[in-house]
N, C-alpha and C positions, 0 to 999 in steps of 0.2 A: 483280361479275363477278369469278370467280376467275381469277387469272393463270396461264396454261400454265407449268408448271415445265420448265425444259429442263436434262437430264442430259448431262454429257459421256460421250459414248460411246466404250467403249475402241477404240483403233485396233487393227484386225485384225493379227494377226502375218503377217509376210511369209511367203510360200509359200517352199519350199525354192528353187522355180525361179527366184523373184526375188532371192535372197540372192546376194551377189557371191561368186564362186568363185575359188580360187586359179588362177592361169594355168598352163595346162598346155602341154607342147611339142606344138605342131602335128605333124601326121604327116609334114608335109613337112621340117620339121626333124629330126625323129627319123630320117628316111630319110637325111637329109644327114650326121648323125652315124655312122649305120650304114654309109654308104657310104665316109666317111673311115676308118673302122675297117677295113673290107675292103681297101681302098687301100692302108692302113699293113701290113697283114699280107700282102697279095700282094708289096709291095715287100720286105718281109722274106723272104719265102720265095724270092724270085728271088735276092736277094743271097746268102742262105746256101746255097743250091743251087749257085749260080756258084761260090762259095769252096771248097765241098766237090769240085767237079768239078776246079778249079784244083789242089787239094791232092793229088787222085788222079792227075791227068795234067798234072804241070808242064811248062810249055813247049808242050803240045800246042794244037792250034786247036780250038776248042769253038763248035759251032753254036747257033744261035738255038733250033733244034728241040730239040737236046739239053739245053738250059738248062731251056727250058719244060717238056720231059717230066719232068726231075728235080725241077722246082718244083710240077709238077702244075697247072700253068695254060696258056693259049693264047699261042702264039708271039707274036702281035701285042701282049700285055701288055708283052712287052719294051721294045718302043719307045714304048708308051703312056706307062709309068711312068719311063722311063730317057731315052728319046729316041734311044738308039742302043745296040748291044751293047758298045761300047767303053767308053761311060759306065759301064754295068753292071759291066764287068769291072774298071774302077777302084774301084768301090764294093766288090766282092767281094775285091779284091787288098788293101784296106786293113783290111777287117774280118778277114781273116787274119791281117795284120800285127798289129793290136791284139790278138787273141786270143794270137799268140805272145809278144809283149811281156809280157803278163800273167802268162804261165808262167814267162818270164825273171825277172820281179820276184820270183816265189815261189823261185826258184835264188839270186837275190842275196840274199835275206833269209838264206839259209843260210850265207853266207860269214862266217868268223870274224874276217877283217881286211879293210881296204881293197884291199890288193895281191891277195888272193885274188877279192875282189869284182871288181875290174877284169879280172883274167884270165878268171873264169868267165863273166862278163857279154859279155865280147868274143867269146869262143868259141861261145856259145850263140847271139849274134844271127848270126853268120857262117854258123850252121847252120841258121837258121829255114827252114822248108819254105816259108814265104810270100814269101820273097825274090825268086824268080823272077817271080812274077806282080806283085809290087810295081815290080821294074825295067820290066816291061813297061807297067805304068800310067804310070810316069814318063816313058817314052818316047812315050807315047800323048799326055801332057800338053804334051810339047815338040813334036810333029807336028800336034796338032790343039788349036789355042788355045781353042776352047770347051770343052774338058776340063781346062784350066789351074786354073779357079777350083774344080773338084771335087778335083783333087789337091790345091791348098793348103788347102782345107778339112780333108782329112783329115789332112796333114802337120801342121796347126796343132793338131789334136786329139792326135795322136801326141806332140808337144812338150809339150803341157799334162799329159798322162798320165803321161809320163817325169819330167817336172820335179816333180809332186806326189810320185813315188815317190822320188826321189832326195832331195828335201827331208826327206821324213819319215824316210828312213833316216839320213841325215846328222844330224839332230836326235836321233834315238834312240840312235845309236851315239856321239854327241860326235865325229863325223868332220869333216873341213874341205873345203871346195872352193877352188880357186885362181882361180875366176871366177865370175861370177854365174850362177846355176842355168839360166836360160833359154838362155845361150851355151852352157853345159856340153852340155845335152841336143841343142840344134841341132847343135853341132860334132861329137858323137858319131854322131848319125844322118846327118848329111850325109856323113861319112866312110864309114860302113858301107854307105849306098846308093849313093854314088859309086863305091865299090869293086865292088860287083855289076854297076853299069851299064858299067864299064870291062871287065870280065871277059866280060859278054855282047855287048859291042861288038867283042870278038876281041882284046882286049890280051893280050900275054903274061903267063903267070902264072895264080896263083888268088887268091881272097880269103884263103887261108890265108898268103899271102905279106905281108899287111898287119898293121901292128902297131896293131889296132884299140884295144887296151887303153892305148896311149899317147896316145888321143885323150881319155882321161879324166883329171882332175886330182884326183878324190876321194883323200883320204888321210887316215891316223889319226894318232895321237899319235907313234908310232915312226918315221913320215917326215916329221915337220913341219919339220925342219932339213935336208931334201934339196931 
């Protein structure tokens, strides 16, 4: 009796539906990312619009409705993203200050020697259009403790940015500094901002009466022995 032959049958290929496919972001995840992007864009719009209004109307009281209208958003988004108008004003004030500081850095790079650098930087800082708004932000940080961490975060960013600029310039020019860079930048900005607060608080005189250049110890070869 003839034995039945068994033959190995080829395994059918997996259908496309059965093959594993790379994981794709779910609709919910994509929506979450998109929502975060929109939120960041709205925050940025609000800060930039507020900074622009503060620059155009220094010292003026700006309403939430005006800010929202300038940013093209709803008024309730001010409190949604920042908690309060004062918090938004702090963010906007320091955005303006950082922009002014970058312009002053360009001016500083043009100075032919350290003495001119100190003089030009001091004069330019005291004339910055953002200073009134920053003085207001500092006062808000004093009167409203919940805003103090926001003020401090922006100040630390200012100190770091200024420290990098001074360090790069000193290295490139072969200049010297008579104290650590972080102390140099903190001392300079504390003097400048303190002077503005005094004037706005009603102290006699103006910021022009301040020897802000004297708060800088940056020097070049011709001044090393002084």
